[in-house]
OpenMM code with the backbone's topology and positions (N, CA, C; nanometers):
from openmm import Vec3, app, unit

residues = "MET THR SER PRO SER ALA THR ASP THR ALA ALA ALA GLY ARG PRO ALA ALA ASP PRO ARG VAL LEU CYS ASP THR ARG ALA LEU ALA ASP ALA PRO PRO ALA PRO ALA GLY VAL LEU TRP LYS LEU ALA GLU SER GLY ARG GLN LEU ASP ALA ASN VAL VAL ARG LEU ALA PRO GLY GLY ARG ILE THR ALA HIS THR GLU THR GLN LEU ASP VAL LEU VAL LEU VAL VAL ALA GLY ASP GLY THR LEU GLY ASN GLY SER SER GLU ALA GLY GLU ALA LEU GLY GLU GLY ALA LEU VAL TRP LEU PRO HIS GLY ALA ALA ARG SER ILE THR ALA GLY GLU SER GLY LEU THR TYR LEU THR VAL HIS GLY ARG ARG PRO GLY MET ARG ILE GLY ALA ARG PRO THR ALA THR ALA PRO VAL ARG SER ARG GLY ASN PRO PRO ALA GLN GLU PRO GLY CYS ALA HIS HIS".split()
positions = [
    Vec3(0.9418, -1.0976, -0.1618),
    Vec3(1.0014, -1.1381, -0.0359),
    Vec3(0.9113, -1.0886, 0.0762),
    Vec3(0.8806, -1.1737, 0.1676),
    Vec3(0.8027, -1.1333, 0.2840),
    Vec3(0.8847, -1.1595, 0.4083),
    Vec3(0.8459, -1.0947, 0.5148),
    Vec3(0.9158, -1.1169, 0.6403),
    Vec3(0.8699, -1.2506, 0.6975),
    Vec3(0.9551, -1.3180, 0.7741),
    Vec3(0.9135, -1.4453, 0.8326),
    Vec3(0.8010, -1.4240, 0.9320),
    Vec3(0.7072, -1.5144, 0.9353),
    Vec3(0.5925, -1.5012, 1.0255),
    Vec3(0.6328, -1.5295, 1.1689),
    Vec3(0.5739, -1.4533, 1.2585),
    Vec3(0.5962, -1.4749, 1.4012),
    Vec3(0.5016, -1.5831, 1.4486),
    Vec3(0.5434, -1.6591, 1.5462),
    Vec3(0.4522, -1.7575, 1.6033),
    Vec3(0.3729, -1.6907, 1.7124),
    Vec3(0.2491, -1.7260, 1.7233),
    Vec3(0.1580, -1.6601, 1.8148),
    Vec3(0.1378, -1.7474, 1.9386),
    Vec3(0.2466, -1.7854, 2.0048),
    Vec3(0.2378, -1.8789, 2.1172),
    Vec3(0.2646, -1.8143, 2.2519),
    Vec3(0.2763, -1.6834, 2.2554),
    Vec3(0.3079, -1.6162, 2.3812),
    Vec3(0.1893, -1.6204, 2.4770),
    Vec3(0.2202, -1.6125, 2.6053),
    Vec3(0.1153, -1.6089, 2.7071),
    Vec3(0.0392, -1.4773, 2.6965),
    Vec3(-0.0821, -1.4761, 2.7485),
    Vec3(-0.1655, -1.3557, 2.7440),
    Vec3(-0.0909, -1.2377, 2.8054),
    Vec3(-0.0999, -1.1220, 2.7398),
    Vec3(-0.0365, -1.0019, 2.7919),
    Vec3(0.1072, -0.9832, 2.7476),
    Vec3(0.1653, -1.0829, 2.6826),
    Vec3(0.3020, -1.0717, 2.6327),
    Vec3(0.2994, -1.0633, 2.4815),
    Vec3(0.3936, -0.9924, 2.4212),
    Vec3(0.3971, -0.9841, 2.2756),
    Vec3(0.4180, -1.1224, 2.2138),
    Vec3(0.3597, -1.1443, 2.0963),
    Vec3(0.3725, -1.2711, 2.0260),
    Vec3(0.5095, -1.2857, 1.9617),
    Vec3(0.5819, -1.1764, 1.9418),
    Vec3(0.7125, -1.1812, 1.8774),
    Vec3(0.8043, -1.0784, 1.9406),
    Vec3(0.9330, -1.1035, 1.9290),
    Vec3(1.0322, -1.0084, 1.9780),
    Vec3(1.0617, -0.9054, 1.8697),
    Vec3(1.1007, -0.7840, 1.9081),
    Vec3(1.1419, -0.6853, 1.8078),
    Vec3(1.2607, -0.7398, 1.7298),
    Vec3(1.2649, -0.7092, 1.5996),
    Vec3(1.3765, -0.7567, 1.5183),
    Vec3(1.3860, -0.6772, 1.3881),
    Vec3(1.5009, -0.6833, 1.3262),
    Vec3(1.5217, -0.6224, 1.1947),
    Vec3(1.4563, -0.7138, 1.0920),
    Vec3(1.3743, -0.6563, 1.0048),
    Vec3(1.3002, -0.7358, 0.9072),
    Vec3(1.3691, -0.7453, 0.7721),
    Vec3(1.4300, -0.6364, 0.7270),
    Vec3(1.4997, -0.6393, 0.5987),
    Vec3(1.5878, -0.5157, 0.5871),
    Vec3(1.6730, -0.5151, 0.4872),
    Vec3(1.7582, -0.4009, 0.4556),
    Vec3(1.6997, -0.3365, 0.3301),
    Vec3(1.6280, -0.2247, 0.3465),
    Vec3(1.5596, -0.1626, 0.2330),
    Vec3(1.6575, -0.1108, 0.1279),
    Vec3(1.7751, -0.0660, 0.1695),
    Vec3(1.8748, -0.0206, 0.0710),
    Vec3(1.9224, -0.1362, -0.0148),
    Vec3(1.9426, -0.2533, 0.0464),
    Vec3(1.9841, -0.3713, -0.0309),
    Vec3(1.8740, -0.4112, -0.1287),
    Vec3(1.7473, -0.4031, -0.0854),
    Vec3(1.6365, -0.4339, -0.1762),
    Vec3(1.6353, -0.3385, -0.2956),
    Vec3(1.6562, -0.2103, -0.2672),
    Vec3(1.6531, -0.1091, -0.3728),
    Vec3(1.7693, -0.1254, -0.4700),
    Vec3(1.8843, -0.1716, -0.4206),
    Vec3(2.0043, -0.1839, -0.5036),
    Vec3(2.0166, -0.3186, -0.5736),
    Vec3(1.9364, -0.4175, -0.5339),
    Vec3(1.9523, -0.5538, -0.5855),
    Vec3(1.9180, -0.5617, -0.7338),
    Vec3(2.0129, -0.6089, -0.8171),
    Vec3(1.9796, -0.6310, -0.9575),
    Vec3(1.9098, -0.7662, -0.9723),
    Vec3(1.8318, -0.7914, -1.0752),
    Vec3(1.7854, -0.6891, -1.1690),
    Vec3(1.6841, -0.5988, -1.1008),
    Vec3(1.6494, -0.4899, -1.1633),
    Vec3(1.5620, -0.3903, -1.1016),
    Vec3(1.4164, -0.4131, -1.1433),
    Vec3(1.3488, -0.5106, -1.0821),
    Vec3(1.2089, -0.5333, -1.1194),
    Vec3(1.1194, -0.4238, -1.0621),
    Vec3(1.0033, -0.4086, -1.1215),
    Vec3(0.9032, -0.3170, -1.0671),
    Vec3(0.8041, -0.4015, -0.9890),
    Vec3(0.7397, -0.3421, -0.8908),
    Vec3(0.6392, -0.4122, -0.8120),
    Vec3(0.6780, -0.4185, -0.6665),
    Vec3(0.6098, -0.5027, -0.5911),
    Vec3(0.6356, -0.5172, -0.4482),
    Vec3(0.7603, -0.6034, -0.4290),
    Vec3(0.8604, -0.5470, -0.3621),
    Vec3(0.9851, -0.6183, -0.3355),
    Vec3(0.9815, -0.6913, -0.2016),
    Vec3(0.9010, -0.6417, -0.1079),
    Vec3(0.8922, -0.6986, 0.0266),
    Vec3(0.7594, -0.6577, 0.0862),
    Vec3(0.7030, -0.7446, 0.1711),
    Vec3(0.5844, -0.7041, 0.2469),
    Vec3(0.5864, -0.7663, 0.3848),
    Vec3(0.5294, -0.6959, 0.4806),
    Vec3(0.5190, -0.7421, 0.6178),
    Vec3(0.4156, -0.8540, 0.6227),
    Vec3(0.4509, -0.9657, 0.6834),
    Vec3(0.3598, -1.0808, 0.6835),
    Vec3(0.3470, -1.1458, 0.8214),
    Vec3(0.3885, -1.0768, 0.9264),
    Vec3(0.3812, -1.1331, 1.0614),
    Vec3(0.2361, -1.1558, 1.1027),
    Vec3(0.2114, -1.2683, 1.1701),
    Vec3(0.0766, -1.2919, 1.2224),
    Vec3(0.0532, -1.2003, 1.3419),
    Vec3(-0.0705, -1.1606, 1.3627),
    Vec3(-0.1053, -1.0767, 1.4763),
    Vec3(-0.0648, -0.9314, 1.4630),
    Vec3(-0.0138, -0.8915, 1.3472),
    Vec3(0.0317, -0.7530, 1.3298),
    Vec3(-0.0871, -0.6578, 1.3210),
    Vec3(-0.0621, -0.5305, 1.3521),
    Vec3(-0.1626, -0.4254, 1.3411),
    Vec3(-0.1336, -0.3324, 1.2246),
    Vec3(-0.0209, -0.3547, 1.1562),
    Vec3(0.0209, -0.2706, 1.0439),
    Vec3(0.0367, -0.3536, 0.9177),
    Vec3(0.0255, -0.2872, 0.8038),
    Vec3(0.0679, -0.3418, 0.6756),
    Vec3(0.1815, -0.2531, 0.6278),
    Vec3(0.2800, -0.3138, 0.5627),
    Vec3(0.3936, -0.2397, 0.5093),
    Vec3(0.4437, -0.3110, 0.3855),
    Vec3(0.4902, -0.2331, 0.2883),
    Vec3(0.5442, -0.2869, 0.1632),
    Vec3(0.6618, -0.2020, 0.1197),
    Vec3(0.7589, -0.2641, 0.0524),
    Vec3(0.8606, -0.1907, -0.0208),
    Vec3(0.8258, -0.2102, -0.1675),
    Vec3(0.8051, -0.0984, -0.2373),
    Vec3(0.7580, -0.0998, -0.3755),
    Vec3(0.8609, -0.0318, -0.4648),
    Vec3(0.8814, -0.0899, -0.5820),
    Vec3(0.9703, -0.0273, -0.6804),
    Vec3(0.8895, 0.0072, -0.8045),
    Vec3(0.9045, 0.1326, -0.8493),
    Vec3(0.8484, 0.1753, -0.9777),
    Vec3(0.9637, 0.1883, -1.0761),
    Vec3(0.9458, 0.1367, -1.1966),
    Vec3(1.0460, 0.1500, -1.3018),
    Vec3(1.0558, 0.2968, -1.3429),
    Vec3(1.1649, 0.3377, -1.4075),
    Vec3(1.1754, 0.4757, -1.4547),
    Vec3(1.0499, 0.5147, -1.5344),
    Vec3(0.9893, 0.6271, -1.4966),
    Vec3(0.8683, 0.6745, -1.5622),
    Vec3(0.7415, 0.6030, -1.5189),
    Vec3(0.7536, 0.5002, -1.4327),
    Vec3(0.6367, 0.4263, -1.3845),
    Vec3(0.5474, 0.5155, -1.3007),
    Vec3(0.4210, 0.4766, -1.2890),
    Vec3(0.3260, 0.5662, -1.2224),
    Vec3(0.2210, 0.4888, -1.1447),
    Vec3(0.1882, 0.5398, -1.0277),
    Vec3(0.0687, 0.5003, -0.9536),
    Vec3(-0.0320, 0.6101, -0.9873),
    Vec3(-0.1360, 0.5758, -1.0622),
    Vec3(-0.2302, 0.6783, -1.1090),
    Vec3(-0.3070, 0.7405, -0.9930),
    Vec3(-0.3608, 0.8574, -1.0179),
    Vec3(-0.4349, 0.9320, -0.9158),
    Vec3(-0.5504, 0.8474, -0.8622),
    Vec3(-0.5588, 0.8397, -0.7315),
    Vec3(-0.6652, 0.7666, -0.6641),
    Vec3(-0.6822, 0.8258, -0.5243),
    Vec3(-0.7890, 0.7865, -0.4578),
    Vec3(-0.8158, 0.8333, -0.3226),
    Vec3(-0.8351, 0.7131, -0.2325),
    Vec3(-0.7618, 0.7087, -0.1235),
    Vec3(-0.7798, 0.6062, -0.0199),
    Vec3(-0.8753, 0.6660, 0.0813),
    Vec3(-0.9948, 0.6086, 0.0928),
    Vec3(-1.0972, 0.6690, 0.1770),
    Vec3(-1.0845, 0.6354, 0.3245),
    Vec3(-1.0147, 0.5257, 0.3600),
    Vec3(-1.0169, 0.4791, 0.4984),
    Vec3(-0.8860, 0.4915, 0.5745),
    Vec3(-0.7729, 0.4862, 0.5064),
    Vec3(-0.6458, 0.4763, 0.5781),
    Vec3(-0.5495, 0.5887, 0.5434),
    Vec3(-0.4828, 0.6425, 0.6457),
    Vec3(-0.3674, 0.7288, 0.6248),
    Vec3(-0.2514, 0.6372, 0.5868),
    Vec3(-0.1608, 0.6861, 0.5036),
    Vec3(-0.0455, 0.6077, 0.4610),
    Vec3(0.0799, 0.6928, 0.4773),
    Vec3(0.1853, 0.6333, 0.5320),
    Vec3(0.3172, 0.6965, 0.5341),
    Vec3(0.4003, 0.6341, 0.4227),
    Vec3(0.4748, 0.7176, 0.3509),
    Vec3(0.5629, 0.6732, 0.2437),
    Vec3(0.7023, 0.7266, 0.2740),
    Vec3(0.8019, 0.6382, 0.2716),
    Vec3(0.9415, 0.6778, 0.2894),
    Vec3(1.0163, 0.6391, 0.1629),
    Vec3(1.0725, 0.7377, 0.0927),
    Vec3(1.1478, 0.7097, -0.0292),
    Vec3(1.2830, 0.6513, 0.0112),
    Vec3(1.3103, 0.5310, -0.0382),
    Vec3(1.4330, 0.4584, -0.0061),
    Vec3(1.5420, 0.4871, -0.1095),
    Vec3(1.5026, 0.4946, -0.2372),
    Vec3(1.5990, 0.5183, -0.3451),
    Vec3(1.5278, 0.5793, -0.4652),
    Vec3(1.6046, 0.6500, -0.5463),
    Vec3(1.5504, 0.7079, -0.6683),
    Vec3(1.4855, 0.8420, -0.6454),
    Vec3(1.4037, 0.8807, -0.7424),
    Vec3(1.3368, 1.0097, -0.7351),
    Vec3(1.2045, 1.0011, -0.8089),
    Vec3(1.1209, 1.1019, -0.7882),
    Vec3(0.9918, 1.1040, -0.8540),
    Vec3(0.9127, 1.2268, -0.8153),
    Vec3(0.7800, 1.2171, -0.8380),
    Vec3(0.6901, 1.3287, -0.8114),
    Vec3(0.5657, 1.2782, -0.7411),
    Vec3(0.5240, 1.3517, -0.6383),
    Vec3(0.3994, 1.3245, -0.5680),
    Vec3(0.2944, 1.4197, -0.6225),
    Vec3(0.1846, 1.3657, -0.6750),
    Vec3(0.0759, 1.4477, -0.7252),
    Vec3(-0.0416, 1.4460, -0.6298),
    Vec3(-0.1338, 1.5413, -0.6488),
    Vec3(-0.2512, 1.5487, -0.5614),
    Vec3(-0.3814, 1.5269, -0.6388),
    Vec3(-0.3722, 1.4663, -0.7573),
    Vec3(-0.4910, 1.4380, -0.8357),
    Vec3(-0.5334, 1.5513, -0.9269),
    Vec3(-0.4675, 1.6667, -0.9175),
    Vec3(-0.5017, 1.7796, -1.0043),
    Vec3(-0.3998, 1.7866, -1.1177),
    Vec3(-0.4199, 1.8800, -1.2073),
    Vec3(-0.3272, 1.8965, -1.3192),
    Vec3(-0.2057, 1.9812, -1.2808),
    Vec3(-0.2045, 2.0333, -1.1588),
    Vec3(-0.0910, 2.1139, -1.1132),
    Vec3(0.0337, 2.0282, -1.0967),
    Vec3(0.1494, 2.0904, -1.1091),
    Vec3(0.2754, 2.0194, -1.0881),
    Vec3(0.2809, 1.9672, -0.9451),
    Vec3(0.3363, 1.8487, -0.9282),
    Vec3(0.3437, 1.7883, -0.7961),
    Vec3(0.4701, 1.8274, -0.7219),
    Vec3(0.4880, 1.7650, -0.6065),
    Vec3(0.6065, 1.7887, -0.5242),
    Vec3(0.7140, 1.6868, -0.5585),
    Vec3(0.8389, 1.7342, -0.5650),
    Vec3(0.9513, 1.6461, -0.5947),
    Vec3(0.9759, 1.5510, -0.4779),
    Vec3(1.0063, 1.4269, -0.5105),
    Vec3(1.0410, 1.3256, -0.4113),
    Vec3(1.1849, 1.2812, -0.4352),
    Vec3(1.2602, 1.2661, -0.3284),
    Vec3(1.3967, 1.2163, -0.3375),
    Vec3(1.4245, 1.1237, -0.2213),
    Vec3(1.5373, 1.0564, -0.2273),
    Vec3(1.5760, 0.9627, -0.1226),
    Vec3(1.5671, 1.0285, 0.0140),
    Vec3(1.4992, 0.9627, 0.1073),
    Vec3(1.4833, 1.0135, 0.2430),
    Vec3(1.3557, 1.0911, 0.2650),
    Vec3(1.2821, 1.1246, 0.1585),
    Vec3(1.1566, 1.2006, 0.1757),
    Vec3(1.0552, 1.1148, 0.2512),
    Vec3(0.9942, 1.1738, 0.3538),
    Vec3(0.8896, 1.1086, 0.4310),
    Vec3(0.7594, 1.1813, 0.4000),
    Vec3(0.6608, 1.1073, 0.3503),
    Vec3(0.5374, 1.1664, 0.2993),
    Vec3(0.4185, 1.1116, 0.3762),
    Vec3(0.3263, 1.1982, 0.4125),
    Vec3(0.1996, 1.1577, 0.4738),
    Vec3(0.0915, 1.1705, 0.3676),
    Vec3(0.0176, 1.0624, 0.3447),
    Vec3(-0.0960, 1.0619, 0.2533),
    Vec3(-0.2215, 1.0449, 0.3384),
    Vec3(-0.2891, 1.1551, 0.3734),
    Vec3(-0.4065, 1.1437, 0.4597),
    Vec3(-0.5222, 1.0750, 0.3871),
    Vec3(-0.6025, 0.9998, 0.4626),
    Vec3(-0.7183, 0.9358, 0.4010),
    Vec3(-0.8101, 1.0442, 0.3448),
    Vec3(-0.8735, 1.0130, 0.2338),
    Vec3(-0.9632, 1.1082, 0.1693),
    Vec3(-0.8951, 1.2020, 0.0719),
    Vec3(-0.7618, 1.2047, 0.0678),
    Vec3(-0.6888, 1.2941, -0.0228),
    Vec3(-0.6468, 1.2185, -0.1485),
    Vec3(-0.6686, 1.2802, -0.2642),
    Vec3(-0.6233, 1.2215, -0.3904),
    Vec3(-0.4714, 1.2261, -0.3943),
    Vec3(-0.4117, 1.1223, -0.4558),
    Vec3(-0.2662, 1.1174, -0.4660),
    Vec3(-0.2251, 1.0343, -0.5860),
    Vec3(-0.1075, 1.0656, -0.6391),
    Vec3(-0.0440, 0.9859, -0.7434),
    Vec3(0.1059, 0.9931, -0.7197),
    Vec3(0.1782, 0.8945, -0.7702),
    Vec3(0.3239, 0.8929, -0.7593),
    Vec3(0.3790, 0.8563, -0.8960),
    Vec3(0.4762, 0.9340, -0.9433),
    Vec3(0.5415, 0.9072, -1.0708),
    Vec3(0.6915, 0.8975, -1.0467),
    Vec3(0.7523, 0.7897, -1.0968),
    Vec3(0.8967, 0.7696, -1.0815),
    Vec3(0.9728, 0.8576, -1.1797),
    Vec3(1.0905, 0.9023, -1.1368),
    Vec3(1.1787, 0.9806, -1.2224),
    Vec3(1.2625, 0.8909, -1.3121),
    Vec3(1.3671, 0.9482, -1.3700),
    Vec3(1.4524, 0.8771, -1.4658),
    Vec3(1.5253, 0.7574, -1.4059),
    Vec3(1.5508, 0.7597, -1.2751),
    Vec3(1.6235, 0.6486, -1.2121),
    Vec3(1.5297, 0.5488, -1.1446),
    Vec3(1.3987, 0.5671, -1.1604),
    Vec3(1.3029, 0.4813, -1.0921),
    Vec3(1.2823, 0.5317, -0.9496),
    Vec3(1.1977, 0.4628, -0.8762),
    Vec3(1.1640, 0.5050, -0.7395),
    Vec3(1.1346, 0.3813, -0.6564),
    Vec3(1.1980, 0.3713, -0.5405),
    Vec3(1.1713, 0.2637, -0.4458),
    Vec3(1.1288, 0.3271, -0.3156),
    Vec3(1.0157, 0.2801, -0.2597),
    Vec3(0.9640, 0.3426, -0.1388),
    Vec3(0.8969, 0.2396, -0.0487),
    Vec3(0.8931, 0.2726, 0.0799),
    Vec3(0.8275, 0.1928, 0.1825),
    Vec3(0.6935, 0.2572, 0.2140),
    Vec3(0.5866, 0.1778, 0.2189),
    Vec3(0.4562, 0.2282, 0.2628),
    Vec3(0.4200, 0.1598, 0.3938),
    Vec3(0.3573, 0.2338, 0.4839),
    Vec3(0.3117, 0.1804, 0.6121),
    Vec3(0.1736, 0.2381, 0.6416),
    Vec3(0.0800, 0.1509, 0.6786),
    Vec3(-0.0544, 0.1956, 0.7157),
    Vec3(-0.1178, 0.0910, 0.8056),
    Vec3(-0.2276, 0.1284, 0.8695),
    Vec3(-0.3012, 0.0335, 0.9524),
    Vec3(-0.3439, -0.0864, 0.8692),
    Vec3(-0.3492, -0.1998, 0.9308),
    Vec3(-0.3848, -0.3223, 0.8594),
    Vec3(-0.5324, -0.3217, 0.8231),
    Vec3(-0.5586, -0.3627, 0.7018),
    Vec3(-0.6971, -0.3769, 0.6563),
    Vec3(-0.7496, -0.5100, 0.7067),
    Vec3(-0.8754, -0.5141, 0.7474),
    Vec3(-0.9316, -0.6432, 0.7870),
    Vec3(-0.9412, -0.7334, 0.6646),
    Vec3(-0.9311, -0.8628, 0.6851),
    Vec3(-0.9399, -0.9584, 0.5752),
    Vec3(-1.0802, -0.9653, 0.5190),
    Vec3(-1.0900, -1.0216, 0.4004),
    Vec3(-1.2210, -1.0420, 0.3380),
    Vec3(-1.2987, -1.1431, 0.4211),
    Vec3(-1.4276, -1.1191, 0.4366),
    Vec3(-1.5119, -1.2089, 0.5146),
    Vec3(-1.6365, -1.2430, 0.4357),
    Vec3(-1.6833, -1.3644, 0.4523),
    Vec3(-1.8091, -1.4044, 0.3923),
    Vec3(-1.9162, -1.3832, 0.4970),
    Vec3(-2.0228, -1.3164, 0.4575),
    Vec3(-2.1288, -1.2888, 0.5529),
    Vec3(-2.2514, -1.2363, 0.4819),
    Vec3(-2.3502, -1.2022, 0.5590),
    Vec3(-2.4746, -1.1492, 0.5044),
    Vec3(-2.4522, -1.0085, 0.4508),
    Vec3(-2.5319, -0.9728, 0.3527),
    Vec3(-2.5281, -0.8366, 0.2985),
    Vec3(-2.5618, -0.7377, 0.4091),
    Vec3(-2.5010, -0.6189, 0.4056),
    Vec3(-2.5330, -0.5192, 0.5072),
    Vec3(-2.6767, -0.4692, 0.4968),
    Vec3(-2.7387, -0.4781, 0.3803),
    Vec3(-2.8783, -0.4375, 0.3638),
    Vec3(-2.9607, -0.5604, 0.3288),
    Vec3(-3.0891, -0.5547, 0.3567),
    Vec3(-3.1755, -0.6701, 0.3355),
    Vec3(-3.2173, -0.6870, 0.1902),
    Vec3(-3.1987, -0.5848, 0.1067),
    Vec3(-3.2438, -0.5947, -0.0309),
    Vec3(-3.1263, -0.6090, -0.1254),
    Vec3(-3.1461, -0.6847, -0.2298),
    Vec3(-3.0430, -0.7024, -0.3320),
    Vec3(-3.0514, -0.5857, -0.4295),
    Vec3(-2.9415, -0.5564, -0.5026),
    Vec3(-2.9467, -0.4485, -0.6006),
    Vec3(-3.0516, -0.4794, -0.7079),
    Vec3(-3.1175, -0.3756, -0.7568),
    Vec3(-3.2178, -0.3916, -0.8614),
    Vec3(-3.1462, -0.4279, -0.9898),
    Vec3(-3.1990, -0.5268, -1.0599),
    Vec3(-3.1365, -0.5728, -1.1830),
    Vec3(-3.2384, -0.5675, -1.2958),
    Vec3(-3.2079, -0.4902, -1.3992),
    Vec3(-3.2984, -0.4889, -1.5126),
    Vec3(-3.2594, -0.6013, -1.6080),
    Vec3(-3.3537, -0.6424, -1.6861),
    Vec3(-3.3337, -0.7537, -1.7776),
    Vec3(-3.2159, -0.7243, -1.8702),
    Vec3(-3.1187, -0.8184, -1.8753),
    Vec3(-3.0058, -0.8053, -1.9667),
    Vec3(-2.8917, -0.7188, -1.9146),
    Vec3(-2.9081, -0.6573, -1.7996),
    Vec3(-2.8009, -0.5737, -1.7444),
    Vec3(-2.7429, -0.6399, -1.6202),
    Vec3(-2.6128, -0.6232, -1.5986),
    Vec3(-2.5533, -0.6789, -1.4763),
    Vec3(-2.6036, -0.6044, -1.3548),
    Vec3(-2.5928, -0.6652, -1.2351),
    Vec3(-2.6366, -0.5958, -1.1137),
    Vec3(-2.5549, -0.4697, -1.0915),
    Vec3(-2.6173, -0.3717, -1.0288),
    Vec3(-2.5486, -0.2463, -0.9978),
    Vec3(-2.4403, -0.2721, -0.8948),
    Vec3(-2.3309, -0.1982, -0.9051),
    Vec3(-2.2225, -0.2107, -0.8069),
    Vec3(-2.2596, -0.1317, -0.6832),
    Vec3(-2.2317, -0.1893, -0.5658),
    Vec3(-2.2608, -0.1207, -0.4415),
    Vec3(-2.1717, 0.0010, -0.4270),
    Vec3(-2.2216, 0.1094, -0.3689),
    Vec3(-2.1379, 0.2271, -0.3471),
    Vec3(-2.0166, 0.1910, -0.2635),
    Vec3(-1.9019, 0.2444, -0.3000),
    Vec3(-1.7803, 0.2226, -0.2221),
    Vec3(-1.7072, 0.0944, -0.2574),
    Vec3(-1.7625, 0.0113, -0.3445),
    Vec3(-1.6932, -0.1118, -0.3848),
    Vec3(-1.6038, -0.0808, -0.5018),
    Vec3(-1.4792, -0.1103, -0.4884),
    Vec3(-1.3858, -0.0929, -0.5992),
    Vec3(-1.3222, -0.2266, -0.6265),
    Vec3(-1.3288, -0.2697, -0.7470),
    Vec3(-1.2677, -0.3984, -0.7841),
    Vec3(-1.1417, -0.3698, -0.8620),
    Vec3(-1.0276, -0.4185, -0.8109),
    Vec3(-0.8990, -0.3931, -0.8759),
    Vec3(-0.8450, -0.5196, -0.9331),
] * unit.nanometer
topology = app.Topology()
chain = topology.addChain("A")
for resn in residues:
    res = topology.addResidue(resn, chain)
    for name in ("N", "CA", "C"):
        topology.addAtom(name, app.Element.getBySymbol(name[0]), res)
């Protein structure tokens, strides 16, 4: 489910959309059946933020990773789980209402508890993919029979 798109027809200097309620996160969290994955995402045109409501099944996990560019806020809507920091140490308990800051550059993981975990994420909007010239003038060196080297910082998911 995505939020309805705003029309971008406002005059210069005026907002393109009026403030409004986008969804009821508790209703999303309680709605049967209980699928895992993205339940809702912000899709307004002209927005400066990205936001998602995500559900993890009981025992589900977002594996340890590092976001290098964006800070992320996480608000637990329903369920429980654990916030990890990428180390083998025990993480911090998460419960309904927990507000978490994930600073850019910090390793993090999230594991759902026995009842699953539903949470809202909010962060600055990522620019869209663009087709353009390579940032450097030279192509990666390719040896015979081997695929080209991956550029530093490129992660393919």
